VMD Tcl script that draws the C-alpha trace (Angstrom):
set ca {
  {0.03 0.08 -0.02}
  {2.92 2.37 0.89}
  {4.67 1.76 -2.44}
  {1.38 2.27 -4.35}
  {0.77 5.65 -2.76}
  {4.31 6.80 -3.35}
  {4.21 5.78 -7.00}
  {0.98 7.75 -7.56}
  {1.30 10.67 -5.21}
  {2.91 12.88 -7.88}
  {1.07 11.94 -10.95}
  {-0.15 15.42 -11.48}
  {3.34 16.86 -11.27}
  {4.43 14.42 -13.86}
  {1.81 15.74 -16.41}
  {3.10 17.59 -19.50}
  {3.60 21.20 -19.16}
  {0.69 22.13 -21.48}
  {-1.70 20.14 -19.38}
  {-0.55 21.75 -16.19}
  {-0.98 25.13 -17.76}
  {-4.71 24.16 -18.63}
  {-5.28 23.10 -15.05}
  {-3.71 26.15 -13.59}
  {-5.93 28.42 -15.98}
  {-9.13 26.78 -14.81}
  {-8.34 27.42 -11.19}
  {-9.07 30.61 -9.42}
  {-5.73 32.70 -9.54}
  {-5.69 32.74 -5.77}
  {-5.38 28.88 -5.80}
  {-3.07 28.79 -8.58}
  {-0.71 31.07 -6.84}
  {-0.89 28.78 -3.78}
  {0.40 25.83 -5.74}
  {3.82 27.22 -5.47}
  {4.27 25.77 -2.09}
  {3.61 22.24 -3.16}
  {7.20 21.56 -4.36}
  {10.04 22.95 -6.20}
  {8.59 21.94 -9.49}
  {5.40 23.82 -8.72}
  {7.02 26.99 -7.44}
  {7.22 28.61 -10.91}
  {4.28 26.85 -12.65}
  {1.69 29.59 -12.05}
  {4.03 32.35 -13.24}
  {3.72 31.19 -16.81}
  {0.01 30.76 -17.17}
  {-1.20 33.05 -20.18}
  {-4.57 34.04 -18.59}
  {-4.81 36.30 -15.51}
  {-8.30 36.77 -13.97}
  {-8.49 39.57 -11.15}
  {-12.13 39.16 -9.93}
  {-14.02 38.63 -6.67}
  {-13.69 34.99 -6.78}
  {-9.91 34.60 -7.58}
  {-8.45 37.66 -6.00}
  {-5.05 36.83 -4.59}
  {-4.17 38.38 -1.12}
  {-0.38 39.01 -1.16}
  {-0.16 40.37 2.38}
  {1.07 37.11 4.06}
  {4.06 37.23 1.66}
  {4.69 40.98 1.40}
  {4.13 41.99 5.06}
  {4.40 38.56 6.94}
  {1.08 39.18 8.46}
  {-2.33 37.52 8.29}
  {-4.32 40.73 7.29}
  {-3.47 43.94 5.53}
  {-2.80 47.22 7.33}
  {-6.05 48.82 8.21}
  {-5.01 52.18 6.81}
  {-4.88 50.61 3.27}
  {-7.93 51.39 1.15}
  {-9.68 48.71 -0.71}
  {-8.24 50.18 -3.90}
  {-4.63 50.06 -2.83}
  {-5.07 46.42 -1.71}
  {-6.51 45.51 -4.90}
  {-3.61 46.96 -6.83}
  {-0.95 45.78 -4.38}
  {-2.49 42.31 -5.13}
  {-2.20 42.95 -8.95}
  {1.30 44.40 -8.96}
  {2.41 41.57 -6.77}
  {1.26 38.97 -9.29}
  {2.39 40.87 -12.43}
  {5.84 41.37 -11.03}
  {6.23 37.67 -10.44}
  {4.67 36.68 -13.55}
  {6.94 35.40 -16.49}
  {6.14 35.52 -20.19}
  {3.33 37.05 -22.11}
  {-0.25 37.78 -20.80}
  {-2.52 37.39 -23.87}
  {-5.61 37.38 -21.78}
  {-6.46 39.34 -18.67}
  {-9.81 39.98 -16.84}
  {-10.27 42.82 -14.34}
  {-13.85 42.42 -12.69}
  {-13.93 43.55 -9.24}
  {-17.21 44.80 -7.75}
  {-15.47 47.15 -5.28}
  {-13.38 48.71 -7.57}
  {-13.84 52.03 -9.31}
  {-12.14 53.48 -12.42}
  {-8.79 55.00 -11.57}
  {-5.28 55.90 -13.07}
  {-3.88 52.67 -11.90}
  {-5.99 50.95 -14.44}
  {-4.63 53.29 -17.16}
  {-1.11 52.13 -16.12}
  {-2.20 48.39 -16.36}
  {-3.70 49.02 -19.81}
  {-0.68 50.84 -21.04}
  {1.56 47.87 -19.96}
  {-0.54 45.41 -21.61}
  {-0.91 47.42 -24.79}
  {2.76 47.15 -25.30}
  {2.87 43.38 -24.73}
  {0.36 42.35 -27.29}
  {-2.72 41.79 -25.13}
  {-5.27 39.73 -27.24}
  {-8.26 39.29 -24.85}
  {-9.21 42.09 -22.40}
  {-12.16 42.31 -19.95}
  {-12.75 45.46 -17.90}
  {-15.79 45.43 -15.81}
  {-16.58 48.06 -13.27}
  {-19.68 48.71 -11.19}
  {-19.03 51.60 -8.78}
  {-18.33 55.37 -9.32}
  {-18.34 57.32 -12.45}
  {-17.88 55.48 -15.82}
  {-14.16 54.83 -16.32}
  {-12.67 56.66 -19.12}
  {-10.50 54.29 -21.24}
  {-6.96 55.53 -21.83}
  {-5.80 56.22 -25.39}
  {-3.48 53.39 -25.28}
  {-6.42 50.98 -25.61}
  {-7.15 52.22 -29.13}
  {-3.48 51.03 -30.22}
  {-3.97 47.37 -29.12}
  {-4.34 46.09 -32.67}
  {-3.77 42.29 -31.53}
  {-7.04 42.40 -29.61}
  {-9.48 39.55 -30.61}
  {-11.80 39.83 -27.70}
  {-12.97 43.06 -25.83}
  {-15.35 43.15 -23.05}
  {-16.17 46.48 -21.34}
  {-18.59 47.46 -18.57}
  {-19.22 50.90 -17.29}
  {-16.70 52.55 -19.35}
  {-16.34 55.63 -21.58}
  {-15.51 54.70 -25.02}
  {-14.11 57.87 -26.77}
  {-11.53 57.00 -29.49}
  {-9.25 59.47 -30.95}
  {-9.79 60.81 -34.55}
  {-6.99 58.60 -35.78}
  {-8.76 55.44 -34.57}
  {-9.26 53.06 -37.34}
  {-10.89 50.26 -35.48}
  {-9.57 46.90 -34.19}
  {-8.79 44.82 -37.25}
  {-8.54 41.37 -35.42}
  {-11.48 41.78 -33.09}
  {-13.88 38.69 -33.42}
  {-15.90 39.25 -30.06}
  {-17.11 42.49 -28.74}
  {-19.18 43.15 -25.70}
  {-20.24 46.52 -24.32}
  {-22.34 46.82 -21.39}
  {-23.49 50.25 -20.17}
  {-20.75 51.93 -22.12}
  {-20.75 55.48 -22.79}
  {-20.53 55.71 -26.53}
  {-22.08 57.92 -29.32}
  {-24.15 56.48 -32.10}
  {-21.53 57.50 -34.62}
  {-18.68 56.09 -32.77}
  {-20.49 52.85 -32.03}
  {-21.34 52.41 -35.84}
  {-17.79 53.30 -36.83}
  {-16.21 50.78 -34.39}
  {-18.54 47.85 -35.77}
  {-17.84 48.65 -39.22}
  {-14.25 48.87 -38.86}
  {-13.81 45.47 -37.24}
  {-13.97 43.31 -40.44}
  {-13.45 39.96 -38.61}
  {-16.18 40.60 -35.98}
  {-18.40 37.49 -35.55}
  {-20.08 38.16 -32.24}
  {-21.47 41.48 -30.94}
  {-23.34 42.08 -27.74}
  {-24.45 45.69 -26.85}
  {-26.61 46.61 -23.85}
  {-27.27 50.29 -22.85}
  {-29.70 52.42 -20.95}
  {-29.20 55.36 -23.22}
  {-31.57 56.30 -26.09}
  {-30.25 56.23 -29.60}
  {-32.03 57.90 -32.53}
  {-30.30 55.61 -35.01}
  {-28.21 52.50 -34.98}
  {-26.69 51.02 -38.04}
  {-25.03 47.57 -37.93}
  {-22.79 46.92 -40.88}
  {-20.59 43.87 -40.24}
  {-20.21 41.43 -43.10}
  {-18.74 38.68 -41.00}
  {-21.17 38.97 -38.11}
  {-22.65 35.59 -36.98}
  {-24.31 36.47 -33.54}
  {-26.01 39.88 -32.72}
  {-27.46 40.78 -29.42}
  {-28.88 44.41 -28.74}
  {-30.67 45.62 -25.62}
  {-31.54 49.09 -25.37}
  {-33.74 51.89 -26.97}
  {-33.16 52.48 -30.65}
  {-35.69 54.72 -32.51}
  {-34.50 53.40 -35.77}
  {-32.45 50.25 -36.30}
  {-30.92 48.77 -39.34}
  {-28.86 45.55 -39.78}
  {-27.01 45.84 -43.24}
  {-24.61 43.39 -44.94}
  {-25.24 40.53 -42.61}
  {-25.21 37.54 -44.83}
  {-23.72 35.35 -42.20}
  {-25.77 36.14 -39.34}
  {-27.47 33.04 -37.83}
  {-28.64 34.25 -34.43}
  {-30.24 37.77 -33.75}
  {-31.59 38.92 -30.40}
  {-33.21 42.26 -29.96}
  {-34.79 43.48 -26.70}
  {-35.87 47.14 -26.76}
  {-36.31 49.00 -23.56}
  {-38.72 51.53 -22.46}
  {-37.64 55.14 -22.81}
  {-38.81 58.57 -22.33}
  {-39.56 59.00 -26.08}
  {-42.68 56.92 -25.42}
  {-44.23 53.97 -27.28}
  {-44.83 56.09 -30.38}
  {-41.13 55.87 -31.20}
  {-40.69 52.10 -30.65}
  {-38.26 50.30 -32.76}
  {-39.23 49.91 -36.50}
  {-39.80 46.22 -37.14}
  {-40.63 46.55 -40.78}
  {-37.65 45.94 -42.86}
  {-35.52 44.89 -39.94}
  {-35.39 41.29 -41.10}
  {-34.49 42.06 -44.78}
  {-31.13 40.83 -45.79}
  {-30.53 38.11 -43.26}
  {-30.47 35.14 -45.58}
  {-29.11 32.49 -43.14}
  {-30.84 33.50 -40.04}
  {-31.63 30.55 -37.83}
  {-32.54 31.92 -34.35}
  {-34.66 35.03 -33.58}
  {-35.25 36.23 -30.06}
  {-37.36 39.34 -29.60}
  {-38.78 41.40 -26.90}
  {-41.59 44.13 -27.12}
  {-42.90 46.52 -27.50}
  {-44.06 45.10 -31.01}
  {-45.30 48.27 -32.67}
  {-43.80 50.51 -35.48}
  {-42.81 54.29 -35.48}
  {-45.24 56.69 -36.50}
  {-48.18 53.97 -36.73}
  {-49.63 54.28 -33.38}
  {-51.79 57.32 -33.99}
  {-55.38 56.91 -34.44}
  {-57.16 53.56 -33.92}
  {-55.67 50.08 -33.61}
  {-57.10 49.16 -36.83}
  {-55.42 51.99 -38.60}
  {-52.14 50.96 -36.98}
  {-52.45 47.43 -38.02}
  {-53.21 48.37 -41.73}
  {-50.17 50.62 -41.83}
  {-48.05 47.89 -40.27}
  {-49.50 45.48 -43.06}
  {-48.54 47.82 -45.71}
  {-44.96 48.28 -44.43}
  {-44.56 44.56 -44.06}
  {-45.94 43.81 -47.36}
  {-43.11 45.80 -48.94}
  {-40.47 43.95 -46.75}
  {-38.23 41.80 -48.73}
  {-37.33 39.19 -46.19}
  {-37.55 35.34 -46.70}
  {-36.33 33.44 -43.65}
  {-35.44 30.11 -45.44}
  {-33.21 28.76 -42.60}
  {-35.23 30.18 -39.56}
  {-35.64 27.24 -37.15}
  {-36.50 28.84 -33.68}
  {-38.38 31.99 -32.61}
  {-38.85 33.36 -29.19}
  {-41.13 36.46 -28.63}
  {-41.17 37.82 -25.18}
  {-43.49 40.55 -23.66}
  {-46.44 39.78 -25.94}
  {-49.46 41.73 -25.03}
  {-51.98 40.06 -27.42}
  {-52.43 42.93 -29.71}
  {-53.51 42.70 -33.54}
  {-50.22 44.01 -34.51}
  {-48.38 41.19 -32.72}
  {-50.75 38.49 -34.11}
  {-50.15 39.77 -37.67}
  {-46.36 39.83 -37.05}
  {-46.67 35.95 -35.96}
  {-48.69 35.20 -38.92}
  {-46.18 36.80 -41.15}
  {-43.15 34.93 -39.49}
  {-44.98 31.62 -39.94}
  {-45.67 32.34 -43.49}
  {-41.99 33.41 -44.31}
  {-40.32 30.67 -42.39}
  {-40.72 27.27 -44.22}
  {-38.51 25.26 -41.85}
  {-39.65 26.74 -38.59}
  {-39.32 24.06 -35.81}
  {-40.10 26.13 -32.65}
  {-41.90 29.39 -31.94}
  {-42.23 30.34 -28.14}
  {-44.59 33.19 -27.19}
  {-44.31 34.54 -23.59}
  {-46.89 36.98 -22.49}
  {-46.26 40.28 -20.61}
  {-46.72 40.00 -16.98}
  {-49.73 42.19 -15.78}
}
mol new
graphics top color blue
foreach p $ca { graphics top sphere $p radius 0.5 }
foreach p [lrange $ca 0 end-1] q [lrange $ca 1 end] { graphics top cylinder $p $q radius 0.2 }
display resetview
């Protein structure tokens, strides 16, 4: 029994380096760093992992190492403690860091984040997540707009204000913007200047007069917000489209224009929608007049959803306009397999 234990006790340590790396990446960073005490071989393993995630789950507390005490000095602020941790890890890390996640619920935007992004931008960062919840929206540093090796960008509670010289991110395939302060023009220019973009998620509480999505390589599109006018152009590869309009001070008369929205989506397979299911400038007068106006607009639409297999409609309130829209989808979708309709709660 003793020989069996001794022969199998270090099986993990004998795994190939690439397997060990994958194991460490899947662990919270706090635990990955702690493996350095297992043996001499493990001492430096965590320093070479290519993905660093500083979040509430995996934050590493450096104080037992730096100060030889169990808890940090009381006079240190939460922010200083966070960045002491981050700097502690980065100073000990070896090699490139192609992926970094900064997602701390107690952290506000500050110049230390600028310094971190500047450092990463000069080291070829490829996947970057910056999620903040507290304080004023964080104004992204100019160095971010020079990160031309970025393939994944995930931002929350930030200000996206690129310089006039910004030509987009040429390698981006995944872009997620959540409550990011950005103008309509800047958003449209950003999307159209990312030629490899395949997946786009955008959620905002702001009201936009017009949003145009022009991305020829786009496959997945999710939009949540208020858009008085919305068009998806040149989306010949789009297979999944989710649109969830929000209420806004403009009122229901300016709800998103559905007629024509599905034109030019030849390979669409999944369509998820949320109300209100009315059309701009068609809610004046009686409901019959509104339905007639919608029918006329939809009659001129050119969409033919030959590949649509799944439809989900949320916040349905049982109006004639909604019923007409459902009938139209059923008529235009020859291979439809599933249509889920969820009523609006009273």
